[in-house]
C-alpha positions, 0 to 999 in steps of 0.5 A: 500500500505504501508503494502505491501511495508513493506511486500515486502521490497520495494515499492509495487506500482512497483508490484501492478500497473502492476498486475492491468494493466494485470487484466484490460487488460485481462478482457477487452480482454475476454469481447471483444473477446467473443462478437467478436467471437460470431459475427464472428460465425454468418457470413460465410465470411472470411474477418470478421474472419481476422478483429476479429483476428486483434482486438483480437491480438491488444486489449491486447497490446494496453490496457496494454500500455494504463494502463502503460501510466497512471500508469507511472505518479505515478512512483517515477522517475524524470519528464523527465524520466516519459515523456520519458517512456510515449513517448516510450509507444506511439511510441510502440502503433503507431508501433503496430497499423501500423504493425497489420493494414498492416497485416490486409490489406494484409490478406484481399487482400489474401482473395480477391485473393482466391475469384477472381482469375483474380484479383490476379495480381492486388492485389499483387502490392497493398499489397506492396503499402499498406505495404509501406504506413503503414510503412511511416504512422507509422514512421511519427506519431512516429516522431510527437509523439517524437516532432522530426521535419525533416529538409527540406532535410529529408522531400524532401527525403521522398517525393522523395522516395514516388514518386519513389515507386508510379511510380514503383507500377503504372508501375507494375499495368499497366504491370500486367493489360497487362499480364492479357489482354494477358491471356484473349485471350489465346487459350491453344495452346502453340505451336503457337500464334493465331492472337488474341494473337499476337494482344494482345502482340502488344498492350501490348508492345505499352501500356507498352512503352507508360506508361513507358515514361509517368510515368517516365517523370512525376516522373522525373519532380516531383523529379526535382521540389523537388530539387527546380528546376523550371520545367515550362521551361522544360514543356514549351519546351517539349510542344513546341517540341512536338507540332513541332514534331506533326505538322511535323509528323502529318501523321505518328502520324495519321497512328500510332493512326489509326493502334492502334485502328485498332488492338485494335478494332479487325476490321480485322486480318491477314488472313481475306479477306477484302476490304479496300478503295474499294480494296479487298484481303487477309490481310497479315500484320497489322502494326502500320503504314500500312496494307498490302493486297494481291489480287487474282492476287498476287498484294500487296497493302499497305495502310497507316492506317491513309488513310483508310476510309472504311474497309469491312471484308468479313470473320469475324466470319462467311460468306455467299455465296449468289447466284442468280439462273435464270430459264425460265419463263415456269418453276414452281417457287415453284418447283424450290425453293424446288429443290434448298432447297433439293440441299442445304440439300444434300450439308450440309450432304456431308462429304467434305462440311458439316463441312463448312456449319453452317446453312441450306440453305435459299431460299430468294425467287424471286428476279427479273423478267428479260427480259428472266429469273426469278431470285431466290436468295439463301443464305447459311451460312459458315465458314469464308473464305469458302463461295467461296468453298461452292458457287462453289460446290453449283453452280455445283450441281445446274447445274447438278440437273437442267439438270437431271430434265429438268429445263431450265437455260436461256441464251441470243441468239444473231443473227448476220447479216453481211448485204451486203458483201463488195468487199474485203470480197467477194474476200476473200471468193471466194479465200477461196472457191477456195482453198477448192475445190482444196484441195478436188480434190487432 
């Protein structure tokens, strides 16, 4: 070393030690780079490539910083300066690791976005959150390495910033989840909204509003707590006020909760024909508090959602038209069922009604042996809301076909006996007959 110092004309350690550090770092990088690249080539995923690039970019500066850290102790400088240099090297290493780690997590999330497109909306806020966390972690570790302790105000400020960022990210994730839910029910028609899209938007507004109130309320409580304010009286007062409001408006709360689940569970939709608490009609509106039906006579029925105990949807996904056909006892039941089957097949092939029929007619068989007729039950599957149209046409065809084939449809006969006529009745009959005879004479 002395010969090199005499050769260079200055202390040779200022050149030799950095060169040694570079050689060691280059050798280590070559070895690690080689093995990592060979490992990455054996796999087909993209995430391992990101990890290899991360380590590949991080190895050289970290090795160089570590070598310089140990070599700095030999520099002909004062002890304080050497200590400052070493702390600066540690801070640089921490910041580099934080920076590259944030990039690694972001790149992995980008890969996941390409693999799972439906995750894209959720991964975007996670990328931002991971970057913030790595920055905060890097700053915290750097301050600790420099032996800098934050004051109470500084720690409080960091916590408040963390609370605000956490609340924002949580609201963003909920909002993106709602948007994703709305996209799941889209039918591709941009000119009008389907009932499923309307229902999803209604639920989305409810979820966003509720989440905003809850998250912001909790964040404000946490921030007030950081300022040293005792939030227990506030929480207690809010609980008492909420309990009082809940008791006073329990019917309203019950209606809103019932309406939420009525919409969320897709029990009925606007336009469905339903029977609610025994009252049937077309569903005209489904609101959070009430559901509105209009019956066949045009009467509007309004039901509080909390008071709905039974819902029967007559037009969900598909419908059935069920008929009971009565024939005389003298008819051959098997032949009648074959006729009914042919009528149903002809109806399914009809240009006007065939598109309304989903499955061939079902002959369920003899359902009852009555006093004057044999009842045969049939059923045909139709589109929602079309069972009544198909049923009317089916009855018309059955009547005409039975008349052509001479199949008797029995009907009750009633013999009326007046008994002995009363005097007022006899007088009225005589007056009527006399007037009729006079009219004939004229």
